[in-house]
Backbone as CSV, one residue per row, in Angstrom:
resi,resn,N_x,N_y,N_z,CA_x,CA_y,CA_z,C_x,C_y,C_z
1,MET,111.088,92.111,82.096,111.604,92.296,80.759,110.596,91.764,79.754
2,SER,110.559,92.420,78.600,109.584,92.069,77.576,110.252,91.831,76.236
3,ILE,109.648,90.946,75.465,110.056,90.771,74.079,109.317,91.833,73.277
4,LEU,110.076,92.635,72.544,109.513,93.759,71.815,109.187,93.371,70.378
5,LYS,108.277,94.115,69.772,107.912,93.901,68.377,109.019,94.484,67.496
6,VAL,109.480,93.708,66.525,110.557,94.136,65.629,109.954,94.793,64.390
7,ALA,110.425,95.992,64.080,109.987,96.704,62.877,110.494,95.968,61.645
8,ARG,109.655,95.818,60.661,110.005,95.124,59.426,110.286,96.139,58.322
9,LEU,111.043,95.695,57.341,111.360,96.527,56.189,110.075,97.128,55.641
10,GLY,110.092,98.414,55.380,108.907,99.146,54.945,108.403,100.078,56.034
11,ASN,108.737,99.779,57.288,108.355,100.665,58.383,109.241,101.912,58.320
12,PRO,108.659,103.104,58.297,109.460,104.333,58.150,110.515,104.547,59.233
13,ILE,110.347,103.988,60.426,111.333,104.211,61.491,112.703,103.686,61.094
14,LEU,112.744,102.666,60.232,114.022,102.096,59.817,114.792,103.012,58.874
15,ARG,114.158,104.058,58.372,114.781,104.935,57.376,115.112,106.329,57.904
16,HIS,115.024,106.514,59.212,115.338,107.817,59.812,116.478,107.672,60.813
17,PRO,117.442,108.596,60.798,118.521,108.535,61.797,117.962,108.620,63.221
18,ALA,118.556,107.837,64.108,118.124,107.806,65.506,118.681,108.995,66.276
19,ALA,117.976,109.381,67.319,118.378,110.508,68.157,119.417,110.072,69.195
20,PRO,120.428,110.911,69.431,121.396,110.584,70.484,120.739,110.632,71.864
21,ILE,121.326,109.884,72.792,120.845,109.838,74.172,121.718,110.776,75.007
22,PRO,121.147,111.776,75.662,121.956,112.606,76.553,122.575,111.745,77.657
23,ARG,123.825,111.998,77.972,124.568,111.205,78.958,123.789,111.047,80.267
24,GLU,123.150,112.102,80.726,122.450,112.055,82.018,121.194,111.172,81.981
25,GLN,120.739,110.768,80.805,119.562,109.908,80.696,119.902,108.420,80.608
26,ILE,121.178,108.109,80.409,121.554,106.711,80.186,121.155,105.810,81.349
27,GLU,121.306,106.270,82.571,120.990,105.421,83.730,119.532,105.520,84.168
28,SER,118.710,106.213,83.385,117.292,106.334,83.734,116.596,104.978,83.622
29,PHE,115.514,104.839,84.353,114.737,103.603,84.309,114.298,103.301,82.883
30,GLU,113.840,104.311,82.158,113.343,104.124,80.788,114.417,103.528,79.879
31,ILE,115.614,104.086,79.914,116.691,103.614,79.038,117.178,102.242,79.483
32,GLN,117.311,102.031,80.786,117.760,100.726,81.275,116.755,99.629,80.951
33,ARG,115.466,99.931,81.051,114.439,98.949,80.687,114.495,98.664,79.192
34,LEU,114.673,99.705,78.361,114.771,99.505,76.921,115.959,98.603,76.584
35,ILE,117.101,98.851,77.199,118.281,98.011,76.952,117.996,96.558,77.328
36,ALA,117.423,96.340,78.509,117.120,94.973,78.944,116.138,94.295,77.993
37,ASP,115.113,95.023,77.571,114.133,94.467,76.639,114.763,94.178,75.279
38,MET,115.684,95.027,74.843,116.372,94.790,73.568,117.210,93.519,73.627
39,VAL,117.896,93.299,74.746,118.715,92.087,74.890,117.823,90.846,74.847
40,VAL,116.714,90.862,75.580,115.786,89.726,75.590,115.232,89.490,74.181
41,THR,114.888,90.560,73.490,114.327,90.452,72.137,115.362,89.882,71.175
42,MET,116.593,90.391,71.210,117.662,89.898,70.340,117.864,88.402,70.556
43,ARG,117.925,87.981,71.789,118.135,86.561,72.096,116.939,85.718,71.670
44,GLU,115.734,86.212,71.879,114.529,85.465,71.505,114.502,85.136,70.015
45,TYR,114.978,86.068,69.198,114.929,85.878,67.748,116.266,85.432,67.157
46,ASP,117.170,84.946,68.002,118.476,84.449,67.566,119.271,85.485,66.778
47,GLY,119.154,86.731,67.172,119.953,87.775,66.546,121.310,87.869,67.205
48,VAL,122.243,88.516,66.520,123.554,88.795,67.107,123.710,90.290,67.357
49,GLY,122.698,91.063,66.971,122.698,92.490,67.207,121.291,93.021,67.027
50,LEU,121.019,94.157,67.663,119.713,94.793,67.545,119.876,96.274,67.847
51,ALA,119.323,97.101,66.978,119.341,98.552,67.188,117.971,98.985,67.696
52,ALA,117.948,100.045,68.491,116.686,100.514,69.075,115.647,100.850,68.011
53,VAL,116.075,101.358,66.865,115.093,101.678,65.820,114.354,100.426,65.354
54,GLN,114.982,99.272,65.479,114.332,98.026,65.068,113.196,97.629,66.001
55,VAL,113.162,98.231,67.190,112.064,97.970,68.123,111.265,99.260,68.348
56,HIS,111.218,100.080,67.293,110.363,101.264,67.232,110.772,102.372,68.195
57,GLU,112.052,102.462,68.521,112.560,103.523,69.393,113.664,104.275,68.657
58,SER,113.432,105.531,68.358,114.425,106.336,67.640,115.480,106.832,68.628
59,LYS,116.311,105.896,69.073,117.369,106.201,70.035,118.652,105.528,69.575
60,GLN,119.783,106.185,69.802,121.073,105.629,69.386,121.580,104.609,70.405
61,ILE,120.947,103.455,70.380,121.332,102.331,71.240,121.403,101.085,70.373
62,ALA,122.466,100.323,70.538,122.578,99.018,69.889,123.094,98.022,70.910
63,VAL,122.584,96.810,70.825,123.086,95.714,71.660,123.594,94.631,70.718
64,LEU,124.632,93.924,71.145,125.134,92.817,70.341,125.731,91.756,71.244
65,GLU,125.663,90.543,70.743,126.212,89.399,71.468,126.276,88.233,70.488
66,VAL,127.406,87.583,70.454,127.536,86.378,69.639,127.924,85.260,70.590
67,SER,126.995,84.364,70.800,127.263,83.180,71.618,126.768,81.986,70.811
68,GLU,126.256,80.980,71.451,125.721,79.853,70.701,124.473,80.333,69.977
69,ASN,124.557,80.368,68.650,123.492,80.950,67.860,123.240,80.084,66.631
70,ALA,122.017,79.629,66.483,121.669,78.751,65.364,121.843,79.433,64.009
71,ARG,121.678,80.751,63.971,121.815,81.465,62.698,123.281,81.680,62.311
72,TYR,124.177,81.707,63.287,125.601,81.951,63.043,126.435,80.962,63.855
73,PRO,126.327,79.660,63.561,126.937,78.643,64.431,128.460,78.650,64.473
74,SER,129.120,79.119,63.439,130.587,79.030,63.408,131.286,80.366,63.639
75,LYS,130.544,81.382,64.019,131.152,82.699,64.202,131.803,82.821,65.584
76,PRO,132.876,83.612,65.662,133.545,83.782,66.963,132.641,84.495,67.972
77,ARG,132.835,84.149,69.226,132.020,84.726,70.300,132.360,86.197,70.548
78,VAL,131.308,86.939,70.877,131.438,88.342,71.283,130.583,88.490,72.530
79,PRO,131.143,89.013,73.614,130.342,89.163,74.834,129.240,90.204,74.642
80,LEU,128.224,90.130,75.484,127.143,91.105,75.433,127.731,92.506,75.521
81,THR,127.371,93.330,74.551,127.893,94.695,74.465,126.733,95.647,74.219
82,VAL,126.723,96.754,74.933,125.739,97.816,74.724,126.499,99.046,74.239
83,LEU,126.063,99.580,73.102,126.691,100.771,72.536,125.653,101.886,72.448
84,ILE,125.943,102.993,73.100,125.056,104.150,73.098,125.805,105.312,72.444
85,ASN,125.163,105.942,71.479,125.762,107.051,70.715,127.116,106.655,70.117
86,PRO,127.175,105.516,69.434,128.480,105.071,68.924,128.977,105.891,67.738
87,THR,130.300,105.974,67.645,130.957,106.486,66.445,131.945,105.425,66.005
88,LEU,132.065,105.270,64.701,132.949,104.255,64.130,133.949,104.927,63.207
89,THR,135.177,104.429,63.248,136.226,104.915,62.364,136.930,103.709,61.754
90,PRO,136.932,103.594,60.415,137.684,102.501,59.794,139.172,102.657,60.092
91,LEU,139.849,101.558,60.369,141.285,101.614,60.656,142.125,101.446,59.398
92,SER,141.494,101.017,58.315,142.160,100.944,57.021,141.066,100.894,55.963
93,ALA,141.454,100.950,54.717,140.482,100.882,53.623,140.110,99.438,53.286
94,GLU,140.741,98.474,53.957,140.511,97.067,53.656,139.088,96.653,54.027
95,MET,138.394,96.075,53.041,137.014,95.642,53.234,136.890,94.164,52.909
96,GLU,135.779,93.589,53.374,135.531,92.176,53.155,134.041,91.983,52.867
97,ASP,133.737,91.184,51.850,132.349,90.833,51.548,131.974,89.594,52.345
98,ASP,130.771,89.601,52.927,130.256,88.418,53.603,128.738,88.527,53.651
99,TRP,128.108,87.405,53.949,126.658,87.334,53.994,126.117,87.922,55.284
100,GLU,124.995,88.646,55.172,124.310,89.212,56.332,122.821,88.951,56.216
101,GLY,122.207,88.871,57.371,120.759,88.824,57.475,120.340,89.899,58.460
102,CYS,119.055,90.021,58.687,118.568,91.083,59.573,117.210,90.675,60.138
103,LEU,117.019,90.951,61.414,115.736,90.641,62.036,114.602,91.481,61.464
104,SER,114.922,92.597,60.796,113.912,93.448,60.176,113.653,93.089,58.714
105,VAL,114.469,92.203,58.167,114.330,91.784,56.766,114.265,90.255,56.780
106,LEU,113.079,89.739,56.869,112.897,88.295,57.042,113.246,87.502,55.788
107,GLU,113.841,86.332,56.026,114.090,85.329,54.994,114.845,85.850,53.785
108,LEU,115.757,86.770,54.016,116.579,87.291,52.940,117.970,87.540,53.503
109,ARG,118.980,87.189,52.720,120.363,87.451,53.102,121.043,88.090,51.906
110,GLY,122.077,88.847,52.170,122.798,89.482,51.090,124.270,89.594,51.416
111,LYS,125.078,89.641,50.385,126.516,89.806,50.549,126.803,91.298,50.636
112,VAL,127.453,91.698,51.722,127.653,93.118,52.020,129.127,93.385,52.268
113,PRO,129.693,94.422,51.639,131.075,94.803,51.950,131.116,95.608,53.255
114,ARG,132.055,95.272,54.126,132.240,95.986,55.394,133.731,96.151,55.648
115,TYR,134.069,97.200,56.398,135.464,97.371,56.821,135.857,96.204,57.707
116,LYS,137.081,95.717,57.519,137.555,94.584,58.315,137.918,94.984,59.740
117,ASN,138.416,96.218,59.912,138.879,96.676,61.228,138.353,98.079,61.482
118,ILE,137.745,98.264,62.655,137.193,99.571,63.003,137.561,99.955,64.434
119,GLN,137.566,101.249,64.677,137.691,101.803,66.028,136.293,102.212,66.452
120,VAL,135.883,101.818,67.644,134.548,102.108,68.163,134.684,102.982,69.400
121,SER,133.870,104.015,69.444,133.802,104.886,70.607,132.316,105.059,70.936
122,ALA,131.960,104.847,72.203,130.550,104.901,72.602,130.461,105.014,74.115
123,HIS,129.238,105.072,74.606,128.959,104.906,76.036,128.405,103.499,76.209
124,ASN,128.646,102.899,77.358,128.064,101.590,77.649,126.773,101.775,78.449
125,ALA,126.220,100.695,78.956,124.930,100.740,79.641,124.957,101.529,80.943
126,THR,126.136,101.714,81.528,126.225,102.506,82.759,126.657,103.938,82.485
127,GLY,126.835,104.266,81.198,127.208,105.626,80.833,128.700,105.858,80.730
128,ASP,129.495,104.820,81.032,130.944,104.970,80.919,131.346,105.009,79.455
129,ARG,132.396,105.758,79.166,132.930,105.832,77.808,133.713,104.554,77.531
130,VAL,133.499,103.964,76.356,134.261,102.795,75.940,134.867,103.078,74.573
131,ASP,136.107,102.664,74.413,136.829,102.787,73.156,137.536,101.462,72.924
132,PHE,137.310,100.870,71.759,137.951,99.592,71.459,138.027,99.405,69.952
133,THR,138.825,98.433,69.543,138.882,98.071,68.136,138.124,96.763,67.949
134,ALA,137.562,96.612,66.783,136.852,95.380,66.441,137.278,94.971,65.041
135,SER,137.323,93.665,64.823,137.713,93.172,63.507,136.841,91.986,63.123
136,GLY,136.865,91.648,61.841,136.142,90.492,61.342,134.652,90.579,61.583
137,PHE,134.068,89.450,62.033,132.630,89.378,62.233,132.157,90.372,63.297
138,HIS,132.942,90.567,64.335,132.602,91.527,65.385,132.422,92.916,64.773
139,ALA,133.368,93.334,63.933,133.284,94.640,63.264,132.064,94.691,62.343
140,ARG,131.784,93.595,61.675,130.632,93.526,60.760,129.322,93.759,61.519
141,VAL,129.151,93.093,62.644,127.917,93.237,63.420,127.764,94.682,63.896
142,ILE,128.831,95.271,64.380,128.759,96.662,64.847,128.380,97.590,63.696
143,GLN,128.999,97.411,62.524,128.681,98.264,61.377,127.231,98.080,60.920
144,HIS,126.738,96.847,60.975,125.345,96.572,60.604,124.399,97.347,61.527
145,GLU,124.647,97.302,62.841,123.777,98.001,63.791,123.952,99.510,63.684
146,TRP,125.176,99.968,63.452,125.424,101.404,63.285,124.640,101.924,62.080
147,ASP,124.611,101.144,61.002,123.819,101.551,59.834,122.357,101.764,60.220
148,HIS,121.792,100.857,61.024,120.406,101.040,61.475,120.244,102.381,62.183
149,LEU,121.213,102.745,63.003,121.115,104.011,63.738,121.206,105.217,62.808
150,GLN,121.712,105.004,61.590,121.814,106.069,60.584,120.622,106.062,59.623
151,GLY,119.695,105.125,59.812,118.532,105.041,58.936,118.757,104.199,57.694
152,LYS,119.693,103.263,57.771,120.002,102.408,56.629,119.796,100.943,57.003
153,VAL,119.568,100.114,55.976,119.548,98.667,56.161,120.594,98.064,55.226
154,TYR,120.981,96.837,55.486,122.072,96.233,54.727,121.789,96.146,53.230
155,LEU,120.532,96.166,52.848,120.171,96.125,51.433,120.618,97.380,50.687
156,ASP,120.837,98.448,51.419,121.281,99.711,50.803,122.698,99.590,50.281
């Protein structure tokens, strides 16, 4: 496993929608290695989420995990999650403003409105379909990474 170089704000890859992964490619060596490298990279930089576009790969893959993290010490835990080709649906119009940072936008944080509760549908790292609801900080992290897959950053 390798720590990957993180694309910084200004890199054009961060502004283009990522390509979906065909289901039959999810278990390929290339995709599995990318997922493993993304997890190592996210942990190395104390992130709670990382999208493939942030490591120069235009693929609809996001990883997230909230455990003991110096950048987010009081946030609730979220187990390691891999989302491939995710779709998100707000469960209500209720939104919440909170502070966000980004591994691609160094030394800057901003207050961002996000849906409080979302429905998530995606494939996991083994290609199985997963459907779940997320709320609060968990929902925020997923929406932040989903934005990356759409070619957006939280500053938008």
